[in-house]
HTML snippet that shows the backbone in 3Dmol.js (N, CA, C, O; Angstrom):
<script src="https://3Dmol.org/build/3Dmol-min.js"></script>
<div id="view" style="width:600px;height:400px;position:relative"></div>
<script>
const pdb = `
ATOM      1  N   MET A   1       0.823  -1.195   0.000  1.00  0.00           N
ATOM      2  CA  MET A   1       0.000   0.000   0.000  1.00  0.00           C
ATOM      3  C   MET A   1       0.869   1.263   0.000  1.00  0.00           C
ATOM      4  O   MET A   1       0.553   2.229  -0.694  1.00  0.00           O
ATOM      5  N   ARG A   2       1.945   1.260   0.762  1.00  0.00           N
ATOM      6  CA  ARG A   2       2.802   2.437   0.851  1.00  0.00           C
ATOM      7  C   ARG A   2       3.334   2.830  -0.525  1.00  0.00           C
ATOM      8  O   ARG A   2       3.388   4.014  -0.857  1.00  0.00           O
ATOM      9  N   GLU A   3       3.731   1.830  -1.331  1.00  0.00           N
ATOM     10  CA  GLU A   3       4.238   2.121  -2.666  1.00  0.00           C
ATOM     11  C   GLU A   3       3.175   2.788  -3.526  1.00  0.00           C
ATOM     12  O   GLU A   3       3.487   3.676  -4.320  1.00  0.00           O
ATOM     13  N   ASP A   4       1.902   2.362  -3.374  1.00  0.00           N
ATOM     14  CA  ASP A   4       0.812   2.968  -4.138  1.00  0.00           C
ATOM     15  C   ASP A   4       0.632   4.441  -3.763  1.00  0.00           C
ATOM     16  O   ASP A   4       0.411   5.288  -4.629  1.00  0.00           O
ATOM     17  N   VAL A   5       0.728   4.728  -2.487  1.00  0.00           N
ATOM     18  CA  VAL A   5       0.577   6.114  -2.027  1.00  0.00           C
ATOM     19  C   VAL A   5       1.710   6.971  -2.575  1.00  0.00           C
ATOM     20  O   VAL A   5       1.475   8.074  -3.067  1.00  0.00           O
ATOM     21  N   LEU A   6       2.932   6.468  -2.492  1.00  0.00           N
ATOM     22  CA  LEU A   6       4.070   7.226  -3.003  1.00  0.00           C
ATOM     23  C   LEU A   6       3.966   7.435  -4.506  1.00  0.00           C
ATOM     24  O   LEU A   6       4.262   8.521  -5.004  1.00  0.00           O
ATOM     25  N   ALA A   7       3.552   6.411  -5.225  1.00  0.00           N
ATOM     26  CA  ALA A   7       3.391   6.546  -6.674  1.00  0.00           C
ATOM     27  C   ALA A   7       2.318   7.582  -6.989  1.00  0.00           C
ATOM     28  O   ALA A   7       2.463   8.356  -7.935  1.00  0.00           O
ATOM     29  N   GLY A   8       1.248   7.601  -6.208  1.00  0.00           N
ATOM     30  CA  GLY A   8       0.186   8.581  -6.406  1.00  0.00           C
ATOM     31  C   GLY A   8       0.659  10.007  -6.180  1.00  0.00           C
ATOM     32  O   GLY A   8       0.090  10.949  -6.732  1.00  0.00           O
ATOM     33  N   LEU A   9       1.691  10.167  -5.377  1.00  0.00           N
ATOM     34  CA  LEU A   9       2.270  11.489  -5.109  1.00  0.00           C
ATOM     35  C   LEU A   9       3.458  11.782  -6.030  1.00  0.00           C
ATOM     36  O   LEU A   9       4.158  12.780  -5.859  1.00  0.00           O
ATOM     37  N   SER A  10       3.670  10.910  -6.994  1.00  0.00           N
ATOM     38  CA  SER A  10       4.793  11.023  -7.943  1.00  0.00           C
ATOM     39  C   SER A  10       6.144  10.974  -7.232  1.00  0.00           C
ATOM     40  O   SER A  10       7.100  11.621  -7.658  1.00  0.00           O
ATOM     41  N   LEU A  11       6.216  10.208  -6.156  1.00  0.00           N
ATOM     42  CA  LEU A  11       7.471  10.001  -5.439  1.00  0.00           C
ATOM     43  C   LEU A  11       7.969   8.606  -5.791  1.00  0.00           C
ATOM     44  O   LEU A  11       7.372   7.607  -5.391  1.00  0.00           O
ATOM     45  N   ASP A  12       9.065   8.543  -6.539  1.00  0.00           N
ATOM     46  CA  ASP A  12       9.522   7.247  -7.018  1.00  0.00           C
ATOM     47  C   ASP A  12      10.711   6.683  -6.245  1.00  0.00           C
ATOM     48  O   ASP A  12      11.225   5.622  -6.598  1.00  0.00           O
ATOM     49  N   GLU A  13      11.155   7.374  -5.200  1.00  0.00           N
ATOM     50  CA  GLU A  13      12.249   6.841  -4.410  1.00  0.00           C
ATOM     51  C   GLU A  13      11.714   6.199  -3.131  1.00  0.00           C
ATOM     52  O   GLU A  13      10.555   6.387  -2.761  1.00  0.00           O
ATOM     53  N   ARG A  14      12.566   5.453  -2.481  1.00  0.00           N
ATOM     54  CA  ARG A  14      12.165   4.818  -1.225  1.00  0.00           C
ATOM     55  C   ARG A  14      11.850   5.888  -0.185  1.00  0.00           C
ATOM     56  O   ARG A  14      12.395   6.990  -0.231  1.00  0.00           O
ATOM     57  N   VAL A  15      10.975   5.556   0.743  1.00  0.00           N
ATOM     58  CA  VAL A  15      10.574   6.507   1.787  1.00  0.00           C
ATOM     59  C   VAL A  15      11.800   7.012   2.544  1.00  0.00           C
ATOM     60  O   VAL A  15      11.938   8.213   2.777  1.00  0.00           O
ATOM     61  N   GLU A  16      12.679   6.105   2.925  1.00  0.00           N
ATOM     62  CA  GLU A  16      13.861   6.482   3.688  1.00  0.00           C
ATOM     63  C   GLU A  16      14.729   7.471   2.917  1.00  0.00           C
ATOM     64  O   GLU A  16      15.240   8.435   3.486  1.00  0.00           O
ATOM     65  N   ASP A  17      14.892   7.224   1.615  1.00  0.00           N
ATOM     66  CA  ASP A  17      15.708   8.121   0.796  1.00  0.00           C
ATOM     67  C   ASP A  17      15.050   9.496   0.673  1.00  0.00           C
ATOM     68  O   ASP A  17      15.723  10.524   0.742  1.00  0.00           O
ATOM     69  N   HIS A  18      13.750   9.502   0.493  1.00  0.00           N
ATOM     70  CA  HIS A  18      13.018  10.766   0.383  1.00  0.00           C
ATOM     71  C   HIS A  18      13.154  11.574   1.674  1.00  0.00           C
ATOM     72  O   HIS A  18      13.436  12.772   1.636  1.00  0.00           O
ATOM     73  N   LEU A  19      12.953  10.917   2.809  1.00  0.00           N
ATOM     74  CA  LEU A  19      13.053  11.612   4.094  1.00  0.00           C
ATOM     75  C   LEU A  19      14.482  12.058   4.379  1.00  0.00           C
ATOM     76  O   LEU A  19      14.692  13.138   4.933  1.00  0.00           O
ATOM     77  N   ASP A  20      15.465  11.243   4.009  1.00  0.00           N
ATOM     78  CA  ASP A  20      16.863  11.642   4.193  1.00  0.00           C
ATOM     79  C   ASP A  20      17.161  12.931   3.432  1.00  0.00           C
ATOM     80  O   ASP A  20      17.861  13.809   3.936  1.00  0.00           O
ATOM     81  N   GLY A  21      16.633  13.037   2.229  1.00  0.00           N
ATOM     82  CA  GLY A  21      16.835  14.252   1.443  1.00  0.00           C
ATOM     83  C   GLY A  21      16.218  15.465   2.114  1.00  0.00           C
ATOM     84  O   GLY A  21      16.820  16.538   2.140  1.00  0.00           O
ATOM     85  N   LEU A  22      15.017  15.298   2.658  1.00  0.00           N
ATOM     86  CA  LEU A  22      14.353  16.405   3.350  1.00  0.00           C
ATOM     87  C   LEU A  22      15.115  16.803   4.611  1.00  0.00           C
ATOM     88  O   LEU A  22      15.230  17.989   4.920  1.00  0.00           O
ATOM     89  N   VAL A  23      15.632  15.819   5.334  1.00  0.00           N
ATOM     90  CA  VAL A  23      16.410  16.096   6.544  1.00  0.00           C
ATOM     91  C   VAL A  23      17.662  16.896   6.190  1.00  0.00           C
ATOM     92  O   VAL A  23      18.029  17.823   6.913  1.00  0.00           O
ATOM     93  N   GLN A  24      18.315  16.548   5.094  1.00  0.00           N
ATOM     94  CA  GLN A  24      19.519  17.269   4.681  1.00  0.00           C
ATOM     95  C   GLN A  24      19.204  18.725   4.345  1.00  0.00           C
ATOM     96  O   GLN A  24      19.963  19.625   4.704  1.00  0.00           O
ATOM     97  N   VAL A  25      18.087  18.955   3.657  1.00  0.00           N
ATOM     98  CA  VAL A  25      17.695  20.324   3.308  1.00  0.00           C
ATOM     99  C   VAL A  25      17.381  21.126   4.569  1.00  0.00           C
ATOM    100  O   VAL A  25      17.812  22.271   4.702  1.00  0.00           O
ATOM    101  N   LEU A  26      16.636  20.528   5.490  1.00  0.00           N
ATOM    102  CA  LEU A  26      16.288  21.215   6.733  1.00  0.00           C
ATOM    103  C   LEU A  26      17.535  21.510   7.561  1.00  0.00           C
ATOM    104  O   LEU A  26      17.675  22.604   8.108  1.00  0.00           O
ATOM    105  N   ASP A  27      18.435  20.543   7.653  1.00  0.00           N
ATOM    106  CA  ASP A  27      19.670  20.737   8.403  1.00  0.00           C
ATOM    107  C   ASP A  27      20.501  21.872   7.804  1.00  0.00           C
ATOM    108  O   ASP A  27      21.049  22.696   8.537  1.00  0.00           O
ATOM    109  N   ALA A  28      20.593  21.916   6.490  1.00  0.00           N
ATOM    110  CA  ALA A  28      21.354  22.982   5.829  1.00  0.00           C
ATOM    111  C   ALA A  28      20.736  24.348   6.109  1.00  0.00           C
ATOM    112  O   ALA A  28      21.454  25.325   6.322  1.00  0.00           O
ATOM    113  N   ALA A  29      19.408  24.418   6.110  1.00  0.00           N
ATOM    114  CA  ALA A  29      18.729  25.690   6.382  1.00  0.00           C
ATOM    115  C   ALA A  29      18.998  26.157   7.813  1.00  0.00           C
ATOM    116  O   ALA A  29      19.252  27.340   8.041  1.00  0.00           O
ATOM    117  N   TRP A  30      18.944  25.240   8.771  1.00  0.00           N
ATOM    118  CA  TRP A  30      19.214  25.608  10.165  1.00  0.00           C
ATOM    119  C   TRP A  30      20.656  26.059  10.342  1.00  0.00           C
ATOM    120  O   TRP A  30      20.924  27.023  11.058  1.00  0.00           O
ATOM    121  N   ARG A  31      21.583  25.365   9.692  1.00  0.00           N
ATOM    122  CA  ARG A  31      22.997  25.742   9.794  1.00  0.00           C
ATOM    123  C   ARG A  31      23.235  27.132   9.195  1.00  0.00           C
ATOM    124  O   ARG A  31      23.984  27.937   9.750  1.00  0.00           O
ATOM    125  N   GLN A  32      22.591  27.402   8.061  1.00  0.00           N
ATOM    126  CA  GLN A  32      22.736  28.710   7.436  1.00  0.00           C
ATOM    127  C   GLN A  32      22.177  29.804   8.343  1.00  0.00           C
ATOM    128  O   GLN A  32      22.772  30.873   8.478  1.00  0.00           O
ATOM    129  N   MET A  33      21.029  29.529   8.963  1.00  0.00           N
ATOM    130  CA  MET A  33      20.447  30.513   9.866  1.00  0.00           C
ATOM    131  C   MET A  33      21.373  30.756  11.059  1.00  0.00           C
ATOM    132  O   MET A  33      21.562  31.900  11.473  1.00  0.00           O
ATOM    133  N   ALA A  34      21.948  29.694  11.610  1.00  0.00           N
ATOM    134  CA  ALA A  34      22.858  29.843  12.745  1.00  0.00           C
ATOM    135  C   ALA A  34      24.090  30.656  12.356  1.00  0.00           C
ATOM    136  O   ALA A  34      24.555  31.489  13.134  1.00  0.00           O
ATOM    137  N   GLU A  35      24.617  30.419  11.161  1.00  0.00           N
ATOM    138  CA  GLU A  35      25.773  31.191  10.696  1.00  0.00           C
ATOM    139  C   GLU A  35      25.426  32.669  10.542  1.00  0.00           C
ATOM    140  O   GLU A  35      26.204  33.541  10.927  1.00  0.00           O
ATOM    141  N   ARG A  36      24.271  32.938   9.985  1.00  0.00           N
ATOM    142  CA  ARG A  36      23.858  34.336   9.796  1.00  0.00           C
ATOM    143  C   ARG A  36      23.629  35.034  11.134  1.00  0.00           C
ATOM    144  O   ARG A  36      23.959  36.210  11.289  1.00  0.00           O
ATOM    145  N   LEU A  37      23.067  34.316  12.089  1.00  0.00           N
ATOM    146  CA  LEU A  37      22.879  34.905  13.418  1.00  0.00           C
ATOM    147  C   LEU A  37      24.226  35.211  14.061  1.00  0.00           C
ATOM    148  O   LEU A  37      24.392  36.250  14.699  1.00  0.00           O
ATOM    149  N   ALA A  38      25.187  34.306  13.893  1.00  0.00           N
ATOM    150  CA  ALA A  38      26.519  34.531  14.452  1.00  0.00           C
ATOM    151  C   ALA A  38      27.185  35.731  13.783  1.00  0.00           C
ATOM    152  O   ALA A  38      27.839  36.530  14.454  1.00  0.00           O
ATOM    153  N   GLU A  39      27.022  35.863  12.470  1.00  0.00           N
ATOM    154  CA  GLU A  39      27.598  37.000  11.747  1.00  0.00           C
ATOM    155  C   GLU A  39      26.962  38.320  12.176  1.00  0.00           C
ATOM    156  O   GLU A  39      27.625  39.356  12.206  1.00  0.00           O
ATOM    157  N   ALA A  40      25.678  38.275  12.506  1.00  0.00           N
ATOM    158  CA  ALA A  40      24.959  39.497  12.877  1.00  0.00           C
ATOM    159  C   ALA A  40      25.437  40.033  14.221  1.00  0.00           C
ATOM    160  O   ALA A  40      25.360  41.237  14.469  1.00  0.00           O
ATOM    161  N   GLY A  41      25.924  39.167  15.078  1.00  0.00           N
ATOM    162  CA  GLY A  41      26.443  39.597  16.370  1.00  0.00           C
ATOM    163  C   GLY A  41      25.363  39.674  17.434  1.00  0.00           C
ATOM    164  O   GLY A  41      24.171  39.540  17.157  1.00  0.00           O
ATOM    165  N   ASP A  42      25.817  39.893  18.652  1.00  0.00           N
ATOM    166  CA  ASP A  42      24.915  39.898  19.804  1.00  0.00           C
ATOM    167  C   ASP A  42      23.981  41.099  19.839  1.00  0.00           C
ATOM    168  O   ASP A  42      22.921  41.032  20.461  1.00  0.00           O
ATOM    169  N   ASP A  43      24.348  42.189  19.188  1.00  0.00           N
ATOM    170  CA  ASP A  43      23.530  43.396  19.229  1.00  0.00           C
ATOM    171  C   ASP A  43      22.467  43.444  18.131  1.00  0.00           C
ATOM    172  O   ASP A  43      21.679  44.389  18.076  1.00  0.00           O
ATOM    173  N   ALA A  44      22.440  42.449  17.270  1.00  0.00           N
ATOM    174  CA  ALA A  44      21.470  42.445  16.164  1.00  0.00           C
ATOM    175  C   ALA A  44      20.059  42.244  16.708  1.00  0.00           C
ATOM    176  O   ALA A  44      19.835  41.463  17.632  1.00  0.00           O
ATOM    177  N   LYS A  45      19.127  42.960  16.119  1.00  0.00           N
ATOM    178  CA  LYS A  45      17.726  42.800  16.499  1.00  0.00           C
ATOM    179  C   LYS A  45      17.131  41.690  15.642  1.00  0.00           C
ATOM    180  O   LYS A  45      17.183  41.732  14.413  1.00  0.00           O
ATOM    181  N   ILE A  46      16.574  40.712  16.310  1.00  0.00           N
ATOM    182  CA  ILE A  46      16.029  39.554  15.611  1.00  0.00           C
ATOM    183  C   ILE A  46      14.576  39.384  16.002  1.00  0.00           C
ATOM    184  O   ILE A  46      14.218  39.463  17.177  1.00  0.00           O
ATOM    185  N   SER A  47      13.757  39.154  15.014  1.00  0.00           N
ATOM    186  CA  SER A  47      12.337  38.920  15.251  1.00  0.00           C
ATOM    187  C   SER A  47      11.921  37.674  14.484  1.00  0.00           C
ATOM    188  O   SER A  47      12.132  37.583  13.274  1.00  0.00           O
ATOM    189  N   ILE A  48      11.339  36.729  15.178  1.00  0.00           N
ATOM    190  CA  ILE A  48      10.841  35.514  14.537  1.00  0.00           C
ATOM    191  C   ILE A  48       9.332  35.507  14.684  1.00  0.00           C
ATOM    192  O   ILE A  48       8.803  35.539  15.795  1.00  0.00           O
ATOM    193  N   GLU A  49       8.654  35.465  13.564  1.00  0.00           N
ATOM    194  CA  GLU A  49       7.196  35.467  13.566  1.00  0.00           C
ATOM    195  C   GLU A  49       6.686  34.180  12.933  1.00  0.00           C
ATOM    196  O   GLU A  49       7.128  33.788  11.853  1.00  0.00           O
ATOM    197  N   VAL A  50       5.764  33.538  13.608  1.00  0.00           N
ATOM    198  CA  VAL A  50       5.139  32.337  13.072  1.00  0.00           C
ATOM    199  C   VAL A  50       3.753  32.729  12.611  1.00  0.00           C
ATOM    200  O   VAL A  50       2.912  33.149  13.406  1.00  0.00           O
ATOM    201  N   GLN A  51       3.530  32.589  11.325  1.00  0.00           N
ATOM    202  CA  GLN A  51       2.242  32.965  10.764  1.00  0.00           C
ATOM    203  C   GLN A  51       1.317  31.756  10.762  1.00  0.00           C
ATOM    204  O   GLN A  51       1.723  30.644  10.428  1.00  0.00           O
ATOM    205  N   ALA A  52       0.074  31.995  11.141  1.00  0.00           N
ATOM    206  CA  ALA A  52      -0.915  30.919  11.151  1.00  0.00           C
ATOM    207  C   ALA A  52      -1.243  30.520   9.720  1.00  0.00           C
ATOM    208  O   ALA A  52      -1.391  31.372   8.845  1.00  0.00           O
ATOM    209  N   GLU A  53      -1.354  29.232   9.496  1.00  0.00           N
ATOM    210  CA  GLU A  53      -1.743  28.716   8.191  1.00  0.00           C
ATOM    211  C   GLU A  53      -3.194  28.281   8.257  1.00  0.00           C
ATOM    212  O   GLU A  53      -3.752  28.111   9.341  1.00  0.00           O
ATOM    213  N   ALA A  54      -3.786  28.105   7.128  1.00  0.00           N
ATOM    214  CA  ALA A  54      -5.173  27.638   7.082  1.00  0.00           C
ATOM    215  C   ALA A  54      -5.276  26.308   7.823  1.00  0.00           C
ATOM    216  O   ALA A  54      -4.507  25.383   7.560  1.00  0.00           O
ATOM    217  N   GLY A  55      -6.200  26.219   8.723  1.00  0.00           N
ATOM    218  CA  GLY A  55      -6.409  24.986   9.471  1.00  0.00           C
ATOM    219  C   GLY A  55      -5.539  24.840  10.698  1.00  0.00           C
ATOM    220  O   GLY A  55      -5.665  23.857  11.429  1.00  0.00           O
ATOM    221  N   ARG A  56      -4.655  25.800  10.942  1.00  0.00           N
ATOM    222  CA  ARG A  56      -3.795  25.746  12.125  1.00  0.00           C
ATOM    223  C   ARG A  56      -4.133  26.912  13.029  1.00  0.00           C
ATOM    224  O   ARG A  56      -4.503  27.990  12.562  1.00  0.00           O
ATOM    225  N   SER A  57      -4.007  26.694  14.306  1.00  0.00           N
ATOM    226  CA  SER A  57      -4.280  27.785  15.243  1.00  0.00           C
ATOM    227  C   SER A  57      -3.041  28.156  16.004  1.00  0.00           C
ATOM    228  O   SER A  57      -3.077  29.058  16.841  1.00  0.00           O
TER     229      SER A  57
END
`;
const viewer = $3Dmol.createViewer("view");
viewer.addModel(pdb, "pdb");
viewer.setStyle({}, {cartoon: {color: "spectrum"}});
viewer.zoomTo();
viewer.render();
</script>
């Protein structure tokens, strides 16, 4: 059944491989953000806003 669901989503790689790729992208994004925060220094003003999405509160 899992293969049918993945095929329906046009995902032709194994689940583990697909998730590994997503983990690598997320890890790279976090590392880049950490580097930019370090470059900005302790006096930089930082604001993180989480916007509500449809169906989320």
